[in-house]
Backbone as a ProteinNet text record, in pm:
[ID]
protein_1_A
[PRIMARY]
XXXXXXXXXXXXXXXXXXXXXXXXXXXXXXXXXXXXXXXXXXXXXXXXXXXXXXXXXXXXXXXXXXXXXXXXXXXXXXXXXXXXXXXXXXXXXXXXXXXXXXXXXXXXXXXXXXXXXXXXXXXXXXXXXXXXXXXXXXXXXXXXXXXXXXXXXXXXXXXXXXXXXXXXXXXXXXXXXXXXXXXXXXXXXXXXXXXXXXXXXXXXXXXXXXXXXXXXXXXXXXX
[TERTIARY]
-867.2	-888.3	-1037.2	-1116.1	-1259.3	-1323.1	-1276.5	-1330.8	-1297.7	-1175.5	-1134.3	-1222	-1244.8	-1326.2	-1470.8	-1520	-1655.3	-1670.8	-1572.7	-1577.4	-1569.5	-1483.3	-1468.3	-1597.1	-1659.4	-1783.4	-1895.2	-1900.3	-2000.9	-1986.3	-1861.7	-1836.4	-1882.6	-1856.9	-1896.7	-2048.3	-2122.4	-2267.7	-2317.5	-2259.6	-2302.6	-2282.2	-2172.2	-2129.8	-2187.4	-2273.3	-2314.7	-2446.1	-2514.7	-2637.2	-2603.6	-2651.3	-2612.8	-2730.6	-2702.2	-2800.4	-2742.6	-2763.6	-2697	-2717.7	-2835.2	-2863.2	-2784.5	-2714.9	-2636.9	-2486.5	-2447.1	-2305.6	-2218.1	-2259.7	-2174.7	-2152.2	-2259.4	-2247.1	-2163.2	-2183	-2107.3	-1959.7	-1925.3	-1784.5	-1716.5	-1788.3	-1732.8	-1713	-1809.4	-1798.9	-1680.2	-1661.8	-1550.3	-1417.2	-1408.1	-1284.3	-1253.3	-1357.1	-1338.3	-1290.3	-1348	-1310.1	-1165.3	-1123	-988.6	-881	-920.8	-823.8	-717.2	-754.3	-653.1	-643.8	-716.5	-714	-574.6	-507.5	-373.5	-274.5	-289.6	-202	-222.2	-346.3	-374.6	-325.7	-335.6	-283.7	-132.8	-65.3	78.8	112.9	34.4	54.2	34.7	-61.3	-85	36.5	94.2	214.1	325.7	345.5	449.9	421	297.5	263.7	275.2	241.6	256.8	404.2	485.5	628.9	688.5	632.7	679.1	614.9	528.8	458.5	375.5	317.8	232.5	89.2	52.5	-76.2	-193.4	-187.8	-300.2	-323.7	-219	-234	-273.5	-215.4	-247.7	-395.8	-448.2	-588.9	-679.9	-645.3	-725.1	-726.1	-608.3	-598.4	-671.4	-655.7	-721.9	-873	-928.8	-1073.4	-1118.7	-1041.8	-1074.9	-1071.6	-969.3	-955.3	-1067.9	-1099.9	-1206.9	-1340.3	-1371	-1494.3	-1495.6	-1380.6	-1371.1	-1391.4	-1333.8	-1350.1	-1496.1	-1562.9	-1705.2	-1787.2	-1751.3	-1818.4	-1793.8	-1671	-1636.5	-1716.8	-1728.5	-1804.4	-1950.3	-2007.8	-2146.1	-2160.6	-2065.2	-2072.2	-2061.4	-1985.8	-1964.7	-2088.9	-2188.9	-2315	-2375.6	-2347.5	-2409.4	-2319.8	-2214.6	-2124.5	-2132.3	-2096	-2093.2	-1994.6	-2026.4	-1942.8	-1802.5	-1702.8	-1561.9	-1494.8	-1466.1	-1413.8	-1284.5	-1194.3	-1066.3	-1086.8	-1172.9	-1194.6	-1261.1	-1358.1	-1424.4	-1327.9	-1241.2	-1141.9	-1047.2	-1001.6	-912.1	-983.8	-1111.5	-1186.9	-1204.7	-1228.3	-1239	-1106.8	-997.1	-865.6	-838.7	-887.6	-869.4	-935.1	-1056	-1122.4	-1042.7	-982.2	-901.5	-779.7	-711.4	-592	-627.6	-743.1	-788.4	-802.6	-855.8	-870.6	-734.9	-640	-506.6	-434.7	-450.7	-392.1	-444.7	-575.1	-637.7	-582	-567	-514.5	-372.7	-287.2	-148.9	-140.6	-226.7	-228.5	-260.1	-359.8	-399.6	-289.9	-206.8	-96.2	30.1	22.1	138.1	250	210.8	306.8	320.5	401	402.9	451.5	558.7	609.8	511.6	455	354.5	234.9	192.5	81.3	119.5	243.6	290	297	342.2	345.9	204.3	110.2	-29.5	-86.7	-51.9	-96.4	-41.1	83.3	142.3	75.9	34.4	-38.8	-176.4	-237.2	-362.8	-340.3	-227.7	-190.7	-179.1	-117.7	-101.8	-237.7	-333.4	-467	-529.8	-513.9	-576.5	-495.5	-367.2	-291.3	-344.9	-368	-423.7	-567.4	-638.6	-778	-788.6	-693.7	-700.7	-680.8	-759.7	-743.8	-656.2	-528.8	-435.4	-447.2	-414.2	-426.8	-308.9	-199	-82.7	-4.1	73.6	157.5	268.2	310.4	411.1	359.2	232.8	173	160.3	110.8	89.5	222.6	322.9	454.9	517.3	502	556	492.4	360.2	289.2	334.9	355.8	396.4	538.9	626.3	762.9	760.6	671.9	657.6	619.8	521.1	478.2	592.5	663	772.7	887	915.7	1022.1	987.2	862.3	818.1	824.9	785.1	785.6	928.1	1020.6	1160.8	1212	1175.7	1219.2	1160	1029.2	959.4	994.9	1005.7	1040.2	1182.3	1270	1406.3	1407.3	1323.9	1314.9	1256	1162.4	1095	1185.3	1230.6	1308.4	1374.2	1491.6	1555.2	1584.6	1616.4	1644.3	1515.4	1416.1	1289.3	1216.3	1238.5	1171.5	1259.3	1368.1	1468.1	1409	1328.3	1271.7	1177.8	1093.2	1001.3	1077.1	1183.5	1264.8	1327.9	1374.3	1430.3	1324.3	1205.2	1095.4	1059.8	1051.3	1018.1	1126.4	1251.6	1361	1358.3	1338.4	1331.4	1214.3	1101.7	984	1009.4	1077.8	1109.7	1202.7	1302.6	1398.9	1329.2	1243.9	1175.2	1075.5	1010.3	915.8	990.7	1107.6	1187.6	1231.5	1268.8	1311.1	1199	1075.6	961	941.1	949.1	926.1	1034.3	1157.5	1268.2	1256.3	1197.6	1177.2	1080.4	983.8	888.9	956.7	1033.8	1101.2	1195.2	1274.3	1380.1	1324.6	1196	1135.6	1125.1	1128.4	1122.2	1258.1	1324.1	1461.5	1470.9	1365.1	1370	1383.1	1355.1	1365.9	1501.1	1596	1724	1795.5	1798.5	1869.2	1801.3	1667.9	1594.7	1619.8	1624.6	1654	1791.2	1890.6	2026.8	2036.4	1970	1971.6	1904.1	1790.7	1719.3	1800.3	1864.4	1948.1	2061.6	2120.3	2228.7	2178.4	2060.6	2003.1	1969.7	1916.1	1882	2007.9	2113.6	2240.9	2293	2283.7	2328.4	2238.7	2109.3	2017.4	2052	2089.1	2128.3	2250.6	2340	2464.9	2454.2	2346.2	2332.2	2334.7	2408.5	2425.5	2360.9	2343.5	2295	2158.6	2079.1	1951.2	1967.2	2072.8	2096.6	2115	2188.4	2209.8	2078.4	1999.1	1872.3	1776.6	1766.7	1678.4	1717.5	1846.9	1895	1859.7	1871.7	1842.6	1693.7	1610.7	1466.6	1420.3	1480.8	1447	1482.9	1596.6	1637.9	1545.4	1502.2	1410.8	1276.9	1228.7	1103.2	1116.2	1229.9	1253.9	1256.9	1314.2	1318	1177.7	1091.5	954.4	880.7	916	853	888.2	1000.6	1046.1	987.6	937	884.2	740.7	717.4	583.9	514.3	383.9	310.1	301.2	302.4	294.4	156.6
721.7	811.1	834.1	844.2	864.3	746.2	624.4	504.9	501.9	547.6	551.9	648.5	768.2	867.6	819.8	750	697.6	596.3	506.4	405.2	470.1	572.3	642.3	713.8	778.9	851.4	757	640.4	540.3	494.4	470.9	429.6	536.9	662.3	774.4	775.4	755.1	755.1	640.7	522.4	403.4	420.4	487	489.3	605.8	688.8	809.1	794.5	681.1	662.7	631.6	713.4	698.7	647.1	551.1	494.4	503.4	613.7	636.6	526.1	466.1	365.6	236.9	224.3	103.2	126.7	239.1	277.2	175.4	131.6	41.1	-90.2	-148.4	-275.6	-260.3	-149.9	-125.6	-111.2	-44	-24.5	-158.5	-249.2	-381.6	-459.7	-449	-517.3	-465.5	-333.7	-273.3	-320.6	-330.7	-378.3	-520.8	-604.2	-742.9	-748.3	-664.3	-662.7	-619.5	-521.3	-466.3	-554	-654.5	-732.6	-799.7	-844	-910.7	-853.6	-745.6	-687.6	-640.2	-570.1	-519.4	-632.4	-742.6	-857.6	-916	-924.9	-979.6	-885.4	-756.4	-661.9	-676.2	-692.2	-713.3	-842.9	-947.2	-1074.6	-1055.8	-970.7	-943.7	-875.5	-779.8	-711.6	-811.9	-903.7	-1006.1	-1097.8	-1143.3	-1236.6	-1170.3	-1041.7	-969.3	-954.7	-923.7	-910.8	-1043.4	-1152.3	-1286.5	-1338	-1256.8	-1292.4	-1419.3	-1433.7	-1548.6	-1512.1	-1543.6	-1501.4	-1559.8	-1688.8	-1756	-1698.9	-1691.9	-1640.9	-1494.2	-1415.8	-1273.1	-1252.7	-1332.5	-1319.3	-1356.2	-1462	-1502.9	-1393.7	-1338.6	-1232.8	-1107	-1072.5	-953.5	-964.7	-1077.3	-1096.7	-1091	-1152.2	-1151.9	-1010.6	-935.9	-798.4	-710	-724.9	-645.1	-670.4	-796.5	-830	-773	-776.6	-724.2	-573.2	-504.1	-358.8	-322.8	-399.2	-375.5	-397.8	-501.4	-528.2	-415	-368.3	-256.7	-132.7	-106.9	8.3	-0.7	-118.6	-138.5	-116.3	-164.8	-149.3	-4.1	73.3	213.6	298.7	242.5	314.6	346	260.1	271.6	340.5	406	475.8	625.9	699.2	845.1	886.1	992.1	1037.2	1073.4	1018.6	1046.2	1078.9	1207.5	1252.1	1180.4	1165.9	1101.2	957.5	883.2	742.8	729.4	814.6	807.9	844.2	940.9	979.2	863.1	796	681.8	565.7	548.2	440.5	466.5	591.2	625.6	601.3	638.4	614	464.4	388	243	186.1	231.3	184.8	222.4	340.4	382.2	292.2	261.4	176.3	32.8	-15.5	-148.9	-153.8	-48.3	-41.5	-38.9	37.4	46.1	-88.2	-158.5	-293.5	-381.9	-378.3	-461	-429.2	-301.3	-260.1	-312.4	-294.4	-341.2	-492.8	-559.9	-706	-761.6	-703.5	-750.2	-727.4	-625.6	-596.2	-675.3	-753.1	-824.7	-728.5	-607.8	-509	-535.2	-635.8	-688.7	-588.4	-517.5	-420.8	-305.3	-259.6	-153.8	-196.9	-322.3	-374.8	-383.9	-424.8	-433.9	-296	-195.5	-58.3	-11.2	-40.6	-1.8	-73	-199.7	-274.5	-212.5	-169.6	-105.6	28.3	100.3	225.1	198	87	44.3	18.4	-46.1	-71.7	58.9	159.6	290.2	350.8	338.9	392.6	327.9	196.7	128.4	139.9	170.1	204.6	335.4	432.9	561.3	544.5	448.7	421.7	355.6	266.5	183.3	264.5	233.2	295.3	203.7	233	151.1	183	84.3	102.2	176.5	188.5	261	322.4	424.1	488.2	393.2	303.8	205.1	119.4	81	2	81.4	203.3	283.1	320.8	354.5	386.9	264	148.6	25.5	-8.1	8.9	-17.2	79.3	204.7	304.8	278.7	235.8	201.5	82.3	-12.3	-125	-75.1	12	67.8	141	225.6	304.3	214	108.7	15.4	-53.8	-100	-161.9	-64.3	60.1	158.3	186.8	197.7	217.9	100.9	-19.2	-136.9	-138.9	-121.8	-134.4	-22.3	98.8	212	198.6	140.2	114.3	3.7	-96.6	-204	-154.9	-60.9	-12.5	79.9	189.6	289.5	385.7	352.4	437.2	579.7	596.8	731.9	812.2	750	818.5	847.8	764.2	780.7	848.5	909.6	962.4	1059.6	1153.3	1252.5	1187.1	1097.2	1027.1	937.9	876.6	792	872.9	993.2	1079.4	1113.1	1143.7	1177.3	1058.8	939.1	819.4	788.1	802.6	774.1	872.4	1000	1099.7	1070.2	1030.1	997.2	875.4	774.9	655.6	690.7	771.7	811.2	886.5	982.4	1061.6	976.1	881.1	792.8	701.6	651.7	569.8	650.6	775.3	858.6	870.8	887.1	891.7	756.8	650.5	517	477.3	514.3	474.7	537.2	655.8	720	639.3	574.9	488.8	357.7	302.3	175.1	182	286.5	294.9	311.3	342.2	355.5	220.5	114.2	-20.2	-87.6	-123.2	-174.5	-301.3	-381.1	-506.1	-480.2	-357.6	-322.5	-260.7	-264.1	-197.3	-251.5	-383.3	-441.9	-405.1	-400.2	-361.2	-214.7	-133.1	9.5	28.3	-43.2	-29.8	-82.6	-194.7	-250.4	-155.2	-100.5	-6	117.9	172	291.3	263.6	144.7	109.2	97.6	37.1	24.2	160.4	248.5	383	460.3	443.3	507.7	458.9	328.9	272.2	320.2	335	383.5	526.9	607.9	745.7	750.6	652.1	650.3	573.9	498	412.3	494.1	445	517.4	448.1	317.8	243.2	179.5	154.4	85.4	-48.9	-122.1	-253	-241.8	-140.3	-120.3	-87.2	1.1	41.7	-76.8	-156.2	-272.6	-371.4	-396.3	-487.9	-436.1	-306.3	-247.1	-249.3	-224.9	-227.1	-367.1	-468.8	-605.8	-628.9	-576	-589.5	-509.1	-392.3	-310.6	-381.2	-442.9	-518.9	-635.2	-701.8	-811.4	-759.9	-640.8	-579.6	-549.3	-497.1	-465.7	-590.6	-707	-833.1	-868	-816.3	-848.4	-756.2	-642.6	-542.9	-577.2	-606.7	-645.2	-524.2	-508.3	-396.2	-408.9	-297	-299.6	-346.7
-1927.9	-1814.3	-1790	-1901.1	-1887.4	-1815.2	-1848.9	-1784.5	-1636.2	-1601.2	-1460.7	-1382.8	-1438.9	-1371.8	-1357.6	-1461.5	-1457.1	-1345.1	-1332.1	-1225.7	-1089	-1075.2	-947.9	-911.1	-1009.7	-985.4	-946	-1010.6	-977.4	-833.4	-792.9	-654.2	-556.9	-590.8	-504.7	-485.9	-595.8	-588.6	-501.5	-523.1	-450	-300	-263.6	-123.5	-42.1	-96.7	-24.8	50	42.6	119.5	264	359.6	499.7	582.7	670.8	761.4	901.7	974.1	1103.5	1205.3	1208.1	1311	1290.3	1174.9	1147	1162.8	1217.2	1220.6	1293.1	1410.2	1489.2	1416.3	1365.6	1294.4	1168.2	1096.5	973.1	1001.9	1112.5	1148	1173.3	1242.2	1267.9	1138.8	1047.5	919.8	839.8	841.2	767.8	823.4	955.3	1017.7	973.8	964.9	921.2	776.1	693.6	551.8	534.7	615.5	601.2	663.2	743.7	820.8	735.2	616	531.9	390.8	363.2	228.7	189.9	280.1	249	224.1	295.8	273.7	134.3	91.6	-41.3	-152	-128.5	-228.1	-239.5	-126.4	-129.9	-203.6	-179.3	-251	-401.2	-437.6	-579.8	-641.9	-571.3	-620.6	-646.9	-552.6	-566	-684.9	-697.8	-805.8	-942.3	-951.4	-1077.7	-1113.1	-1013.8	-1038.1	-1083.5	-1031.5	-1069.5	-1198.6	-1258.3	-1383	-1367	-1249.9	-1221.1	-1261.1	-1382.6	-1438.4	-1361.9	-1331.8	-1265.5	-1125.7	-1045.4	-909	-910.3	-1000.8	-1009.7	-1039.7	-1131.7	-1169.1	-1052.7	-980.4	-864.5	-757.6	-729.2	-628.6	-673	-800.4	-854.3	-838.8	-877.5	-866.7	-721.4	-632.1	-489.7	-432.1	-468.1	-418.8	-471.7	-599.7	-659.1	-589.1	-560.4	-491	-349.4	-282.6	-147.1	-145.3	-242.7	-250.4	-276.1	-360.3	-385.2	-257.5	-181.7	-54.7	43.8	47.7	136	100.1	-28.7	-75.4	-31	-41.5	1.6	151.4	228.9	374.5	416.3	340.9	377	354.5	287.3	272.6	408.6	505.2	637.4	739.5	692.3	782.8	760.5	862	850.2	740.9	672.1	560.9	609.7	541.5	571	438.9	418.3	288.9	251.7	348.2	320.7	273.4	341.9	306.2	169.8	141.6	12.1	-100.9	-74.1	-175	-204	-98.2	-116.9	-185.8	-154.4	-216.9	-366.8	-403.1	-544.9	-616.7	-551.4	-610.6	-623.6	-527.3	-532.8	-658.3	-689.3	-810.6	-934.9	-932.3	-1046.5	-1063	-952.2	-960.3	-997.8	-954.1	-995.1	-1146.9	-1204.4	-1349.6	-1418.8	-1363.9	-1424.3	-1416.6	-1304.3	-1292.4	-1404.4	-1426.8	-1529.8	-1668.6	-1697.8	-1828.8	-1848.7	-1748.2	-1757.1	-1762.6	-1687.1	-1684.7	-1823.3	-1888.8	-2021.8	-2125.2	-2101.2	-2192	-2155.2	-2047.6	-1994.6	-1955.3	-1914.3	-1863.3	-1713.3	-1678.8	-1542.8	-1438.9	-1469.6	-1372.1	-1356.1	-1467.8	-1459.7	-1376.3	-1392.5	-1313.3	-1165.7	-1138	-999	-934.5	-1009.9	-958.7	-926	-1015	-992.6	-870	-852	-735	-606.9	-612.2	-494.4	-464	-568.4	-546.9	-487.3	-528.5	-466.3	-317.3	-288.9	-149.5	-71.4	-131.9	-65.6	-31.9	-124	-98.7	24.2	36	148.8	277.6	267.2	388.7	445.1	357	401.2	450.1	393.9	430.6	567.5	597.8	718.1	845.5	946.9	1078.1	1164.2	1169	1245.6	1394.3	1476.4	1621.3	1681.1	1605.2	1656.2	1541.4	1574.4	1473.4	1427.2	1515.4	1477.7	1362.2	1368.9	1261.9	1132.8	1142.5	1021.5	955.6	1036.4	980.8	915	979.4	922.7	789.5	781.2	655.8	546.5	584.1	485.2	436	524.3	483.8	388.5	411.4	318.6	179.2	174.9	45.9	-23.6	50.4	-7.4	-53.6	22.8	-15	-145.9	-155.7	-280.3	-397.2	-372.7	-481.6	-528.8	-434.7	-472.1	-556.7	-516.2	-590.3	-731	-739.4	-867.2	-964.8	-914.5	-1001.4	-1055.4	-975.6	-1023.5	-1127.6	-1108.8	-1206.9	-1338.7	-1329.2	-1449.5	-1532.5	-1471.5	-1545.6	-1446.8	-1395.5	-1293.4	-1340.3	-1466.6	-1516.9	-1532.7	-1596.5	-1617.1	-1486.7	-1386.1	-1257	-1152.4	-1195.6	-1102	-1000	-1045.3	-953.5	-852.5	-900.6	-811.4	-714	-760.6	-673.4	-560.6	-592.1	-486.7	-383.3	-430.6	-340.1	-251.4	-310.5	-233.7	-130.6	-170.5	-77.4	40.4	11.3	119.2	212.8	156.1	235.6	324	269.4	347.7	463.8	435.6	539.7	652.6	617.2	719.6	798.9	730.5	800.4	896.5	854.9	946	1067.5	1049.2	1162.1	1264.6	1216.4	1308.2	1376.6	1298.7	1351.6	1452.1	1423.7	1511	1649.6	1656.3	1786.9	1872.5	1807.9	1880.9	1919.5	1826.4	1852.2	1971	1978	2078.7	2220	2231.5	2363.7	2434.2	2355.7	2412.4	2391.6	2499.2	2490.7	2405.8	2402.9	2326.7	2176.6	2134	1992.4	1956.4	2050.4	2026.7	1903.2	1888.5	1774.4	1642.4	1643.4	1522.6	1490.4	1594.4	1578.8	1514	1563	1510.7	1367.2	1340.8	1205.4	1106.9	1148.4	1062.3	1033	1133.9	1114.6	1016.1	1024.5	934	790.4	772.9	639	579.3	661	612.8	576.6	655.8	625	489.9	466.1	338.1	223.5	250.6	148.2	107.7	204.1	174.7	83.8	98.2	22.8	-108.9	-126.6	-245.1	-374	-472.9	-598.8	-718.3	-709.9	-825.6	-796.9	-901.4	-882	-813.2	-848.3	-788.6	-637.4	-593.2	-450.1	-379.8	-440.5	-380.6	-371.1	-476.4	-477.1	-366.9	-353.8	-250	-110	-90.7	40.2	71.3	-30.4	-5.1	36.7	-18.5	21.3	168.1	209.9	349.8	442.6	396.3	477.1	492.9	385.9	394.6	492.9	491	585.4	729	747.6	881	930.6	841.3	880.6	928.3	873.1	915.4	1059.9	1106	1241.9	1347.2	1304	1398.4	1433.1	1558.9	1605.2	1667.7	1639.8	1698.9	1849.3	1917.3	2064	2109.8
[MASK]
+++++++++++++++++++++++++++++++++++++++++++++++++++++++++++++++++++++++++++++++++++++++++++++++++++++++++++++++++++++++++++++++++++++++++++++++++++++++++++++++++++++++++++++++++++++++++++++++++++++++++++++++++++++++++++++++

């Protein structure tokens, strides 16, 4: 924990130098950096779950370098408490991934990778609520899957919280979806999956449903 706090504090120090005249250029650079970071973090979660050591290590190194680059770029942006807080948490989760990876604790590493993903979902400035809700449902679906794989009894309280959060986020998202008639089939499919999720009793049922929800999110295109 001391090492995590030390890394987070170091990031905070590095990122607090502000250069106002560089704000516009820095914002563009940050957008470029964030364009595929979340995708690579998701790929890391998948590779860790699959126990793919080589691919996981490559992705981990790439993500770590990108986060360091992002931190450097943020020196030239106006102070944003929320973003700096998420960036500090990102450094902490990167450290936890490394610890679990070295121990070959694959599910623990995948859970940590998904938490890293959550930090950068909160960090990212999405162009629409449909995008941000979709990203958050992806994170929650992965968390439900991974926590069930790890220890459904020990994680029971957290699993209830994640499921409730997913349901409420879908309710918000579905209101946006139904405004466009072309999304009617996706709206109906999503509602059915959420209904089944509410009724699910076993880890196996929940895991199967989260996979279907993730597949549904792939079909939803941003407006």
